[in-house]
N, C-alpha and C positions, 0 to 999 in steps of 0.2 A: 617562773623562769625569768620573766621581765623584772620582777622585784630583785632577784638575785643579781641580774646584770646591773641594775641601778646601784645596788649596794657595792658591788665590786668596782664599778666606774667611779662612784663617789669616793671610795677609799683611794682609788688611783688619783683622783683630783687632789685629795688631801696630801698625798705623797708628793705630787708635783708642786703643790703650794709650799710644802716644807722646803724643798731644795731651791725653789724659785725665790723664797723670801729669807733664806739664811743670811743673805747680805744685809738685810735691814738691821739685824742685830750685831753682826760680827764683822762687816766690811771694814769699819774704821779701826777696830782693834787689831785686825789682821794687817791693815795697811801701816799702822804705826808700830807693828811688831810687839804690841802689848801681850798678844797671845800667839802661839804657834798655830798655823792654819788648821791642822787636824785636831788640836786641843780645843780650838774655838768652836768648831762645828759639833764636836762631841758634847761640850758644855751646853751649847745652844739646844741640841736635841733633847738632853735631859730636862732642861728647864721648860721647853715647849711641852713635853710630856706632863710635867707637873701643872703648868699653867692651864692646860686644857680642862682640868677638873675644878678650877676655882670659881667658875661662873657659867651660867647658861643663858644670860640675857641676849647675847648676840645670836645664839642658836634659835631662840624663840623668835627673834626678828626674822631670820631666814625662813623658818617654817610657816610664818604667818604673814609676812610683809611683801611677798613677791607675787605668788599666784593667788587670785581671789577664789578660794575654795569654798567660801560660804556665801549664802544668799544674804540680802540686807537684814533679814530677821534672825540671822545667826545659824540657820540650819544648813547642813552641808549640801553642796550642789550635787544632785543625783546623777547628772550626766557625767561628772568627773569620776565618781566613785562606782559607776556601774561596771559590770564585767570584771570584777576584781580590781577596779581602778586602772584599767588598761590605758585609758586616755590620759590620765594624769601621770602615770608612770612613764609613758612614752615622752611626754613633755619634759619630765625631770631628766630622763636619760639623754635626750637630745640636747638639753641645756648644759648638762655636765660635759658632754663631748665638745660643745662649743667652747667651754671654759678651758678644758685640757688642751685642745689644739692651740688656742691662743697663748696659753702658758708656755707650751713647748716651743712655739714659734719665736716668742720674745726672748726665751732663754737661749735659743740658738743664736740670736742676734746680740745677746748680752745686754738687752734692754730691761731695766727694772720696772716693768709695767705692773699693774695691779692684778694679783690673782683674784682678789675679791670682786673687782669689777668684771673680770673675765667670767667668773661664775654667774654673777647677776645678769650680765649681758646675755650669756647663753640661755639662762632661764627666761629672761624677758623675751628674747627672740623666739624661742620655742613656744612660749605662752601666746604671743601674738599670732604665730602661725596656726596654733591649734585652737585658740579660743577667741581671737580678735583682740583689739586694743582694750576692750572692756574687761578682758580676762586678767589683766595686770592690775595688781593692787597699788595703784599710783599714790593715792592719798589716804589709804587705810580707812579710818572712820570719818574722814573729812578734815582731820587735823593736818596742818602743814608740816608737823614734825612726826608724821606717821607714814607708813607705806614706803614705796621705793623712793619717792621724792625726798621725804624727810629723813629716812633712815639710811639712805645710800648716797643719793646725788648731792644733797647739801653738805654732808660731812666730807665728801670727796673734794668739794670746792674750798671749804673752809679750813680743813685740818692741816694741809701742807703750809698754808700761810701762817697759821698760828704756830706750828712747829718751827718754821723758819725764823719768825720774829723772836720766839723764845730762845732759840739757839744763837741767833746773832747777838742778842742782848747778853746772854750768858757768856759767850766767847769774849765779847768786848770787856765785860766786867773782870773776867779771869785775867786777861792780859794787862788790865789796869792795876789789878791787885798785885800781880807777880812781877811788875816792872822792877828791874834792879836785882831780882833774884837770879842766881846763876842758872843758866839754861839746863845744866845736867840735873839739877835738883827738881826743877819743874817737870822736865821730860819724864824722869823716873817716877816721880810722885803721881803724875796724871796717868801714867800707864797702869799703875795699880788701881787708880780710880776708874779707869776704863773697864777693867775686868768686872767691877761691881755694876757699873751703869749698863754695860753690854748684857750682863746676866739679867738685869731688870727688864731690858727690852725683849729678851728671849721669853721671859716669863709672861710679859704682856702680850707678846705675839701668840702664845698658846691660848691665852684667855680670849683672844679675839678671832684669830683665823681658824683654829681647829674647830671652833663652834659652828662655823659656817657649813662645814660638811655634816656636822651633827644635825643641823636644821634640815638639810636636804634629805638625809636618810630618814629622819622622822617624818618629813612630808611624804616620802615614798611609803612608809609604813602606814600612815593614815590613809593613803590612797588604796592600799591593798587590804585595808580593814584590820591590820594587825596592831594598830595603836589608835586610840581615840582621844587622848588627853593632849590638847594643844598647848598646855601650860607646863609640861615637863618633858624631859628627854630620857629615854631608856638608858640604863647604866651601861649595857653592852655596847650601845652606840657611842657613848662617851669614851669608853675604853678603846674601842677599835679606832676611832678617829684620833685619839691621843697618840696611840702607837704609830699610826700611819704618818702623821705629820712629824713625829720625832725621828722616824727612820729617814724620811725625806730630807729633814734638816741635817742629819748626820752625813748623808750623801754629799751635801755641799753643792750649791749652785755656783761653781767657781767662776763661770763666765760673768754672772751678774755681780758677784763679790768683787771681781776685778774692776768692773765699770764704776761701782759706787765707791770703792776704796781708792782707786787711782785715777779714774776718769774725770770726776767732777772738780775735786780740789786736792792739792797735795796736803794731806791732813797731818797736823802735829797732835800729840797726845792731848793737850788742853782743848783743842777743837773737838777731838773725838769724844772726850768725856762730856762736853757741853751738848754735842749733837745727840748722843745716846740718852742723856738725861732728859732732854726735851722730848725726844721720841717716846720714851717710856711714860712720861707724865701724860702726854696727849692720848696715847693708846689706852692706858689704864682708865683714864677718865671716861673715854668713849665706850669702853667695854662695860663699865658700870652703868652707863646710860642706855646701853643696848644699841649703839650706833655701829653699824657694820662698815667701818671706814677701811681705807686701804692703808695697811702698815707701810707699804712701799712709798706711797705719797708722803706719809709722815716722815719716814726716814730720809727720803731724798730732800724734802723741804728743810729738815734739820741740818743735813750736811751742807746744803747751799747756804743756809743761815750762818753756819760756823765759818764758811769762807768769807761771807760778807762782813762778819763781825771781827775778823782778825785783820789788824792794820797791815796793808801791803800784800795780802793773800791774793793769789790768782785763781779766779773761778773760770772754768771752761764752759762758757755759756753756750757754745755750739753743741756740746754733749748734752747739756741741760735742755736745749731746745729739742733734740731728738727724743729725749725722755718725755717731754711734755706732749709732743706730737703723738707718741705711742699712747700716752694717757688718754688723749682726746678720742682716739679711734678704738680704744679697747672695748668699750660698751657696744658700739655699733658693729664692730668686726666680729666679736664673739656672738652677738645677737644674730648676725647673718649666718654664721656657721650653725648655731642652734636651730634657726628656722629651717635651713636647708636640710639638716639631719631629721627634723620632724617631718618635713614633707616627704623625704625619702622613706623613712620608717612607716609613715602612714600609707604611702603608696603601695609598699610591699605588704603591709598589714600584719597585725598580731605579733606573735613571738618571732616569726621569720623577719619581720621588719626591724625589730629590736636587735636581732642577731646581726643583720646586715650592717647596720650603722655602728655596732660595736666592733665588728671586724674592720670596718673602714678606719675607726679610731686606732686600732692596733697597727694597721699598715702605715698610717700617718705618723704615729709615734716612732715606729721603727725607722722610717725614712729620715726623720729629723735627727734621731740619735746617730745614725750612720753618717749623716752630713756633718754633725758636730765633731766627728773623729778626724775630719780633714785638718782642722786647726784646733787641736785639743788644748783645753785650759784646765789645770788642776792645781793641787796644793803646791806643786813644785815651781810653777811659774806665775802664780796669781799676783805676786808682788813685783814682777818685772816692770821696768819703766814703761810708762804709757807712750805709745807711738802716735796716737791721734788718728790713725787710719780708720779704725773700726772699733765699735764698742767691744766686740768679741775677739779682736785680734791681739796676738802677743807679738813681741818684737821678733822679727825674722832673724834667723841665724846669720852671723856675719859670713859673707862670701869668702871662699878660699882665696888667699892672696895669689896674685899672678906671679909667676916665676919666669924670669928671662930664659930664653933658650940657651942651653949649655950650662946652666947653673947647677951645681951639685947640691942637693938638699940632704942634710944628715938626719 
């Protein structure tokens, strides 16, 4: 029963990851009108589905690099795998809930925070609550490029800087090369280029983010004794995660698409193509190396870089500051929720504890969805002019004109 709840919750996280991160690939193409909003999210969903099958390196990082499930001699920890792996399954379930709650909260605010770090934060918090600090695989086998530090934290710090520099240089070169060329030719040409580069980002997102949930489900299967190979991922897990993230992507996280596409920089097609190309390059390289980086950090860094690289462009640093603040608190906030859920589940105990925290997740998700309907953002208003009031806000409707008393209105 607990394993089933973990699998369902993991696929739920994968779904939220999809609509939370659609903006990373398609926000700039939608903002420059290179693609219609609904076409963009459909294309992104299909490519996320394909990308999820291209690699398993990140999935193996997740299943091996967060919770220390092995003793120093390589043998499994008996305490974690006893009683059908109940202890480890509760840790994974609580961690997933921490990740989902933070994903939904930042989506409600229109903040493009990291789904990846929400997941890792939730897992780390639940692990510390259940096993203590030593239960987290901080440095793997002692290498600085292994474990949570090397595979998660360091890429989080480095990747947006690299992506921003690459995008800034690329944008500057583009405008230098095309100086003197009629704007209508450059705008139309780069819009076509954006379709290709945005597609590549979607493919790269599938190779990185879909695999994180694959790793979590595999970890749960190991805990329950239904899987023993820490070097491979079951095919049904790959397929289920690929479909879940593709469906979430197609749903479209319009609130975050609006923030990335309109809130940071007024993006022109040349900037959009430079940002998307740099994002794809960084994400694909990291996926090959097994680094579970944040595609949100990479995409945001690229968009900021494209603003810096264009002469005379205006970058809204206040919005960027809100994003960075969200980045900094993502890990500890998700960890706090994950730890709280573990304590509650452990207090109730067994299957009942798992059911209680699962029901709390459903209630929290329903509450935030209902709150989002107060100021809806969808494909019809995602490209409205940015009002600067709130990352999630859309321009208010113009007030009815005042009419002087006695005036006849036809």
